[in-house]
N, CA, C and O atoms as a Maestro MAE file, in Angstrom:
{
 s_m_m2io_version
 :::
 2.0.0
}

f_m_ct {
 s_m_title
 :::
 protein
 m_atom[160] {
  # First column is atom index #
  i_m_mmod_type
  r_m_x_coord
  r_m_y_coord
  r_m_z_coord
  i_m_residue_number
  s_m_chain_name
  s_m_pdb_residue_name
  s_m_pdb_atom_name
  i_m_atomic_number
  :::
  1 25 -69.533 25.286 123.345 1 A "LEU " " N  " 7
  2 3 -69.833 23.843 123.396 1 A "LEU " " CA " 6
  3 2 -71.250 23.618 123.915 1 A "LEU " " C  " 6
  4 15 -71.984 22.778 123.394 1 A "LEU " " O  " 8
  5 25 -71.627 24.370 124.936 2 A "MET " " N  " 7
  6 3 -72.977 24.240 125.494 2 A "MET " " CA " 6
  7 2 -74.029 24.611 124.456 2 A "MET " " C  " 6
  8 15 -75.059 23.947 124.342 2 A "MET " " O  " 8
  9 25 -73.768 25.666 123.705 3 A "VAL " " N  " 7
  10 3 -74.727 26.101 122.675 3 A "VAL " " CA " 6
  11 2 -74.890 25.016 121.627 3 A "VAL " " C  " 6
  12 15 -75.999 24.753 121.160 3 A "VAL " " O  " 8
  13 25 -73.777 24.384 121.257 4 A "TYR " " N  " 7
  14 3 -73.818 23.318 120.247 4 A "TYR " " CA " 6
  15 2 -74.658 22.145 120.739 4 A "TYR " " C  " 6
  16 15 -75.434 21.563 119.981 4 A "TYR " " O  " 8
  17 25 -74.494 21.802 122.019 5 A "ILE " " N  " 7
  18 3 -75.275 20.701 122.600 5 A "ILE " " CA " 6
  19 2 -76.758 21.057 122.619 5 A "ILE " " C  " 6
  20 15 -77.604 20.225 122.292 5 A "ILE " " O  " 8
  21 25 -77.070 22.282 122.999 6 A "ILE " " N  " 7
  22 3 -78.471 22.726 123.050 6 A "ILE " " CA " 6
  23 2 -79.102 22.659 121.662 6 A "ILE " " C  " 6
  24 15 -80.244 22.220 121.520 6 A "ILE " " O  " 8
  25 25 -78.368 23.090 120.642 7 A "ILE " " N  " 7
  26 3 -78.889 23.049 119.272 7 A "ILE " " CA " 6
  27 2 -79.178 21.613 118.863 7 A "ILE " " C  " 6
  28 15 -80.198 21.338 118.232 7 A "ILE " " O  " 8
  29 25 -78.283 20.696 119.220 8 A "ILE " " N  " 7
  30 3 -78.487 19.283 118.880 8 A "ILE " " CA " 6
  31 2 -79.741 18.754 119.567 8 A "ILE " " C  " 6
  32 15 -80.548 18.060 118.950 8 A "ILE " " O  " 8
  33 25 -79.900 19.084 120.840 9 A "VAL " " N  " 7
  34 3 -81.072 18.616 121.596 9 A "VAL " " CA " 6
  35 2 -82.358 19.129 120.953 9 A "VAL " " C  " 6
  36 15 -83.312 18.370 120.783 9 A "VAL " " O  " 8
  37 25 -82.388 20.402 120.600 10 A "ILE " " N  " 7
  38 3 -83.575 20.986 119.966 10 A "ILE " " CA " 6
  39 2 -83.851 20.308 118.628 10 A "ILE " " C  " 6
  40 15 -84.997 19.990 118.312 10 A "ILE " " O  " 8
  41 25 -82.797 20.089 117.845 11 A "TYR " " N  " 7
  42 3 -82.957 19.456 116.533 11 A "TYR " " CA " 6
  43 2 -83.501 18.040 116.676 11 A "TYR " " C  " 6
  44 15 -84.384 17.622 115.927 11 A "TYR " " O  " 8
  45 25 -82.962 17.309 117.650 12 A "VAL " " N  " 7
  46 3 -83.425 15.931 117.879 12 A "VAL " " CA " 6
  47 2 -84.898 15.936 118.292 12 A "VAL " " C  " 6
  48 15 -85.674 15.099 117.831 12 A "VAL " " O  " 8
  49 25 -85.281 16.873 119.157 13 A "ASN " " N  " 7
  50 3 -86.678 16.952 119.596 13 A "ASN " " CA " 6
  51 2 -87.606 17.237 118.422 13 A "ASN " " C  " 6
  52 15 -88.656 16.608 118.294 13 A "ASN " " O  " 8
  53 25 -87.230 18.171 117.573 14 A "ILE " " N  " 7
  54 3 -88.052 18.505 116.404 14 A "ILE " " CA " 6
  55 2 -88.112 17.327 115.447 14 A "ILE " " C  " 6
  56 15 -89.177 16.987 114.932 14 A "ILE " " O  " 8
  57 25 -86.959 16.705 115.214 15 A "TYR " " N  " 7
  58 3 -86.902 15.572 114.282 15 A "TYR " " CA " 6
  59 2 -87.753 14.415 114.797 15 A "TYR " " C  " 6
  60 15 -88.432 13.739 114.025 15 A "TYR " " O  " 8
  61 25 -87.708 14.195 116.123 16 A "PHE " " N  " 7
  62 3 -88.479 13.105 116.711 16 A "PHE " " CA " 6
  63 2 -89.978 13.351 116.549 16 A "PHE " " C  " 6
  64 15 -90.743 12.414 116.320 16 A "PHE " " O  " 8
  65 25 -90.391 14.600 116.665 17 A "LYS " " N  " 7
  66 3 -91.815 14.934 116.505 17 A "LYS " " CA " 6
  67 2 -92.255 14.749 115.056 17 A "LYS " " C  " 6
  68 15 -93.383 14.329 114.795 17 A "LYS " " O  " 8
  69 25 -91.376 15.058 114.124 18 A "LEU " " N  " 7
  70 3 -91.733 14.956 112.709 18 A "LEU " " CA " 6
  71 2 -91.633 13.521 112.197 18 A "LEU " " C  " 6
  72 15 -92.482 13.066 111.429 18 A "LEU " " O  " 8
  73 25 -90.588 12.813 112.629 19 A "HIS " " N  " 7
  74 3 -90.367 11.452 112.131 19 A "HIS " " CA " 6
  75 2 -89.956 10.528 113.276 19 A "HIS " " C  " 6
  76 15 -88.787 10.156 113.377 19 A "HIS " " O  " 8
  77 25 -90.889 10.159 114.129 20 A "PRO " " N  " 7
  78 3 -90.550 9.318 115.290 20 A "PRO " " CA " 6
  79 2 -89.975 7.964 114.901 20 A "PRO " " C  " 6
  80 15 -89.207 7.370 115.658 20 A "PRO " " O  " 8
  81 25 -90.349 7.472 113.711 21 A "LYS " " N  " 7
  82 3 -89.864 6.154 113.306 21 A "LYS " " CA " 6
  83 2 -88.449 6.214 112.739 21 A "LYS " " C  " 6
  84 15 -87.790 5.187 112.577 21 A "LYS " " O  " 8
  85 25 -87.987 7.435 112.439 22 A "LYS " " N  " 7
  86 3 -86.662 7.573 111.830 22 A "LYS " " CA " 6
  87 2 -85.614 8.036 112.836 22 A "LYS " " C  " 6
  88 15 -84.463 8.284 112.477 22 A "LYS " " O  " 8
  89 25 -86.025 8.149 114.109 23 A "ILE " " N  " 7
  90 3 -85.093 8.641 115.128 23 A "ILE " " CA " 6
  91 2 -83.897 7.711 115.268 23 A "ILE " " C  " 6
  92 15 -82.785 8.161 115.545 23 A "ILE " " O  " 8
  93 25 -84.121 6.417 115.076 24 A "LEU " " N  " 7
  94 3 -83.012 5.464 115.187 24 A "LEU " " CA " 6
  95 2 -81.973 5.720 114.105 24 A "LEU " " C  " 6
  96 15 -80.771 5.619 114.350 24 A "LEU " " O  " 8
  97 25 -82.444 6.051 112.904 25 A "LYS " " N  " 7
  98 3 -81.525 6.348 111.804 25 A "LYS " " CA " 6
  99 2 -80.721 7.604 112.115 25 A "LYS " " C  " 6
  100 15 -79.542 7.697 111.771 25 A "LYS " " O  " 8
  101 25 -81.366 8.568 112.766 26 A "LEU " " N  " 7
  102 3 -80.668 9.803 113.112 26 A "LEU " " CA " 6
  103 2 -79.523 9.511 114.073 26 A "LEU " " C  " 6
  104 15 -78.405 9.991 113.886 26 A "LEU " " O  " 8
  105 25 -79.814 8.712 115.113 27 A "PHE " " N  " 7
  106 3 -78.769 8.373 116.074 27 A "PHE " " CA " 6
  107 2 -77.668 7.556 115.412 27 A "PHE " " C  " 6
  108 15 -76.493 7.692 115.752 27 A "PHE " " O  " 8
  109 25 -78.056 6.707 114.466 28 A "THR " " N  " 7
  110 3 -77.064 5.902 113.749 28 A "THR " " CA " 6
  111 2 -76.133 6.803 112.951 28 A "THR " " C  " 6
  112 15 -74.921 6.590 112.930 28 A "THR " " O  " 8
  113 25 -76.700 7.809 112.294 29 A "MET " " N  " 7
  114 3 -75.882 8.738 111.507 29 A "MET " " CA " 6
  115 2 -74.937 9.514 112.416 29 A "MET " " C  " 6
  116 15 -73.770 9.716 112.080 29 A "MET " " O  " 8
  117 25 -75.447 9.948 113.571 30 A "ILE " " N  " 7
  118 3 -74.602 10.681 114.522 30 A "ILE " " CA " 6
  119 2 -73.467 9.781 114.996 30 A "ILE " " C  " 6
  120 15 -72.324 10.222 115.110 30 A "ILE " " O  " 8
  121 25 -73.783 8.527 115.269 31 A "HIS " " N  " 7
  122 3 -72.775 7.581 115.737 31 A "HIS " " CA " 6
  123 2 -71.712 7.360 114.669 31 A "HIS " " C  " 6
  124 15 -70.520 7.304 114.973 31 A "HIS " " O  " 8
  125 25 -72.148 7.233 113.415 32 A "LEU " " N  " 7
  126 3 -71.203 7.029 112.315 32 A "LEU " " CA " 6
  127 2 -70.305 8.252 112.136 32 A "LEU " " C  " 6
  128 15 -69.113 8.121 111.859 32 A "LEU " " O  " 8
  129 25 -70.884 9.436 112.296 33 A "LYS " " N  " 7
  130 3 -70.093 10.660 112.165 33 A "LYS " " CA " 6
  131 2 -69.045 10.735 113.271 33 A "LYS " " C  " 6
  132 15 -67.917 11.168 113.037 33 A "LYS " " O  " 8
  133 25 -69.425 10.310 114.485 34 A "LYS " " N  " 7
  134 3 -68.463 10.306 115.589 34 A "LYS " " CA " 6
  135 2 -67.327 9.340 115.290 34 A "LYS " " C  " 6
  136 15 -66.169 9.618 115.601 34 A "LYS " " O  " 8
  137 25 -67.660 8.202 114.685 35 A "LEU " " N  " 7
  138 3 -66.626 7.224 114.355 35 A "LEU " " CA " 6
  139 2 -65.681 7.778 113.295 35 A "LEU " " C  " 6
  140 15 -64.481 7.506 113.313 35 A "LEU " " O  " 8
  141 25 -66.240 8.560 112.370 36 A "LEU " " N  " 7
  142 3 -65.402 9.140 111.318 36 A "LEU " " CA " 6
  143 2 -64.482 10.218 111.889 36 A "LEU " " C  " 6
  144 15 -63.327 10.351 111.483 36 A "LEU " " O  " 8
  145 25 -65.017 10.979 112.833 37 A "VAL " " N  " 7
  146 3 -64.222 12.051 113.434 37 A "VAL " " CA " 6
  147 2 -63.220 11.485 114.439 37 A "VAL " " C  " 6
  148 15 -62.070 11.919 114.497 37 A "VAL " " O  " 8
  149 25 -63.678 10.499 115.235 38 A "PHE " " N  " 7
  150 3 -62.802 9.895 116.247 38 A "PHE " " CA " 6
  151 2 -62.731 8.389 116.040 38 A "PHE " " C  " 6
  152 15 -63.353 7.629 116.783 38 A "PHE " " O  " 8
  153 25 -61.982 7.955 115.042 39 A "PRO " " N  " 7
  154 3 -61.878 6.514 114.787 39 A "PRO " " CA " 6
  155 2 -61.184 5.798 115.940 39 A "PRO " " C  " 6
  156 15 -60.209 6.303 116.495 39 A "PRO " " O  " 8
  157 25 -61.683 4.641 116.291 40 A "LEU " " N  " 7
  158 3 -61.093 3.878 117.406 40 A "LEU " " CA " 6
  159 2 -60.067 2.885 116.879 40 A "LEU " " C  " 6
  160 15 -59.461 2.151 117.659 40 A "LEU " " O  " 8
  :::
 }
 m_bond[159] {
  # First column is bond index #
  i_m_from
  i_m_to
  i_m_order
  :::
  1 1 2 1
  2 2 3 1
  3 3 4 2
  4 3 5 1
  5 5 6 1
  6 6 7 1
  7 7 8 2
  8 7 9 1
  9 9 10 1
  10 10 11 1
  11 11 12 2
  12 11 13 1
  13 13 14 1
  14 14 15 1
  15 15 16 2
  16 15 17 1
  17 17 18 1
  18 18 19 1
  19 19 20 2
  20 19 21 1
  21 21 22 1
  22 22 23 1
  23 23 24 2
  24 23 25 1
  25 25 26 1
  26 26 27 1
  27 27 28 2
  28 27 29 1
  29 29 30 1
  30 30 31 1
  31 31 32 2
  32 31 33 1
  33 33 34 1
  34 34 35 1
  35 35 36 2
  36 35 37 1
  37 37 38 1
  38 38 39 1
  39 39 40 2
  40 39 41 1
  41 41 42 1
  42 42 43 1
  43 43 44 2
  44 43 45 1
  45 45 46 1
  46 46 47 1
  47 47 48 2
  48 47 49 1
  49 49 50 1
  50 50 51 1
  51 51 52 2
  52 51 53 1
  53 53 54 1
  54 54 55 1
  55 55 56 2
  56 55 57 1
  57 57 58 1
  58 58 59 1
  59 59 60 2
  60 59 61 1
  61 61 62 1
  62 62 63 1
  63 63 64 2
  64 63 65 1
  65 65 66 1
  66 66 67 1
  67 67 68 2
  68 67 69 1
  69 69 70 1
  70 70 71 1
  71 71 72 2
  72 71 73 1
  73 73 74 1
  74 74 75 1
  75 75 76 2
  76 75 77 1
  77 77 78 1
  78 78 79 1
  79 79 80 2
  80 79 81 1
  81 81 82 1
  82 82 83 1
  83 83 84 2
  84 83 85 1
  85 85 86 1
  86 86 87 1
  87 87 88 2
  88 87 89 1
  89 89 90 1
  90 90 91 1
  91 91 92 2
  92 91 93 1
  93 93 94 1
  94 94 95 1
  95 95 96 2
  96 95 97 1
  97 97 98 1
  98 98 99 1
  99 99 100 2
  100 99 101 1
  101 101 102 1
  102 102 103 1
  103 103 104 2
  104 103 105 1
  105 105 106 1
  106 106 107 1
  107 107 108 2
  108 107 109 1
  109 109 110 1
  110 110 111 1
  111 111 112 2
  112 111 113 1
  113 113 114 1
  114 114 115 1
  115 115 116 2
  116 115 117 1
  117 117 118 1
  118 118 119 1
  119 119 120 2
  120 119 121 1
  121 121 122 1
  122 122 123 1
  123 123 124 2
  124 123 125 1
  125 125 126 1
  126 126 127 1
  127 127 128 2
  128 127 129 1
  129 129 130 1
  130 130 131 1
  131 131 132 2
  132 131 133 1
  133 133 134 1
  134 134 135 1
  135 135 136 2
  136 135 137 1
  137 137 138 1
  138 138 139 1
  139 139 140 2
  140 139 141 1
  141 141 142 1
  142 142 143 1
  143 143 144 2
  144 143 145 1
  145 145 146 1
  146 146 147 1
  147 147 148 2
  148 147 149 1
  149 149 150 1
  150 150 151 1
  151 151 152 2
  152 151 153 1
  153 153 154 1
  154 154 155 1
  155 155 156 2
  156 155 157 1
  157 157 158 1
  158 158 159 1
  159 159 160 2
  :::
 }
}
């Protein structure tokens, strides 16, 4: 689980450096995926 979190953090950091204006879309996609996996 820790390794998975670290990979996500690294990916987010790289993505933010490449596309700082699209970081919001990335978080939105992650949020949508969480909703699909754990629907409330």
